[in-house]
NUNU-751619 format. One record per residue (C-alpha): x, y, z; residue in three letters. Coordinates in steps of 0.05 Angstrom, whole numbers, plus 5000, padded with zeros to 4 digits. Layout:
<pts>
XYZALA...
</pts>
This chain:
<pts>
225203780938MET225704540939LEU232204700903SER231705460894GLU227706070916ILE228106700874HIS225007320905ILE224107990870LYS221308610903ASN217908230958PHE217608601025ASN224608881034ILE228008370988ALA229908690922GLU233008100886ASN234707490928VAL236406790903ARG237206220953VAL239605540930GLU238804890969PHE242704250960GLY240403560983ARG239803431057GLY237503811118PHE237904571120HIS237305071177VAL236205811165ILE238406221225SER239706941242GLY238107481292GLU231407831295THR230208241232GLY235007851189ALA229407641142GLY227806921162LYS220307051165SER220507421098ILE223406791066LEU217606371093LEU212506891073GLN215306891002ALA214806130998VAL207706141024ALA205906690974PHE208806280916ALA204605690939LEU198206090935GLY197506451002ALA193907111002ARG198307690980GLY197508411001GLU199809010960VAL203709231022GLU208408641011THR211008960946ILE217709290958ARG217310050964ALA218410370896GLY217009740856ALA211009580813GLU210808830821GLU213108280869ALA215107610840VAL217006960875VAL219306340838THR220405660868LEU224405120833THR222704410853LEU226203760838GLU221303180832ALA222902560873PRO221902130811SER219802190737PRO213301830754GLU211602340808PHE213002910759LEU208702600704GLN203002440752GLN203103140782SER203203490715CYS197603030688ALA193403140750ALA193403890742PHE193703950666GLY200604250657VAL206104030610GLY211803590633VAL218303980633PRO224203690596GLU229203850651ASP225203480703GLY224004100746LEU217704440768LEU217405200768TYR212005520810LEU211506270799LYS207006780830ARG206707530819SER202808110849LEU202608810820ASN200909480851SER193709420824SER192708800867SER192708360805ARG195807680817SER198407170767ARG200206440777ALA204506020730LEU207105310730VAL212805180682ASN211205860650ASP204005630636GLU198506070666PRO194305680717VAL188805850766THR190706010838LEU187005380859LYS191404960814THR197705290841LEU195505160912GLN193704440899ALA200304290864LEU204204670917GLY201004250972GLU203003620935ARG210303840931CYS211604260994ILE208804201064HIS209304831106LEU208404701180VAL206605301222ARG203905441291GLN197205091302HIS198104701236ALA196004061271ALA188904331274GLN188204171200ARG188003441218LEU181003581243LEU178703831174GLU175203311132GLU177303631066ASP184603621086PHE184302881106LEU181002701039LEU186503071002LYS191702691041LEU188502031022LEU188202230949ASP195402470949ARG198601870981TYR194201380942GLY196001730877ASN188601840864HIS188802590849GLU187902510774ALA181902040785SER178902520837ALA179603100789GLN176402700733SER170702520780TYR169603240801ARG169403460728GLU164402900710SER160103080769PHE160203810749ARG157903640679ARG152503180708HIS149803740751ARG149804230693GLU146203720649SER141103590703LYS140104340714ARG139304440639SER134203860635GLY130304160692LYS130104830657SER127704500593SER122104140631LYS119904790664ASN119905140596ALA115804570565SER110904600624ARG110205350617THR109105290542ALA103804750553ALA100105200603VAL100305780555ARG097805340498LYS092105080541SER090305790562SER090306030490CYS085905440468ALA081005590524SER080706320506ASN079706160433ALA074105670450LYS070506180492ASN071606750443PHE065007010415GLY060606670466LYS055507130498PRO057207310569THR
</pts>
């Protein structure tokens, strides 16, 4: 559950903190009140593309932090294990993303630096943003596979498999390179032997 959003220097928001209790929440307001900015900030913190233009005028860096309450200790432990981050003592997940004026972005989970891919994957596991045309994702094979892994609690196994497959491919590529090198060396050796044999013979 999303329990807090902390926004600093994002768009027109200088320093905004929004807390949520349990239950259903509705954010309303007239046009220009900042509803879309709040959603943009959440999407940015979950790994969406960030533009330098979203940094508040006069500021050097935009920062958005999401505080999430895990539905259960098991969910928290499985999520942290699946993405290689430490389990927090307070039982909360902190997803943080920053973007500076040089277009450099940083992603952190529980104050540990992570890749943007890891932040996105963990964010998808914890928060589901539904936007216009979002139903079209149901036609994407990768999205359906992720859903199956998530609801079957197979993400850690899938990640382990991907890592093993990556090492297998690297090993296979390395073996192929070694064979090519051996073949090249054999050809050169044969050529040298032939040249040595013919050396000194009258032409």
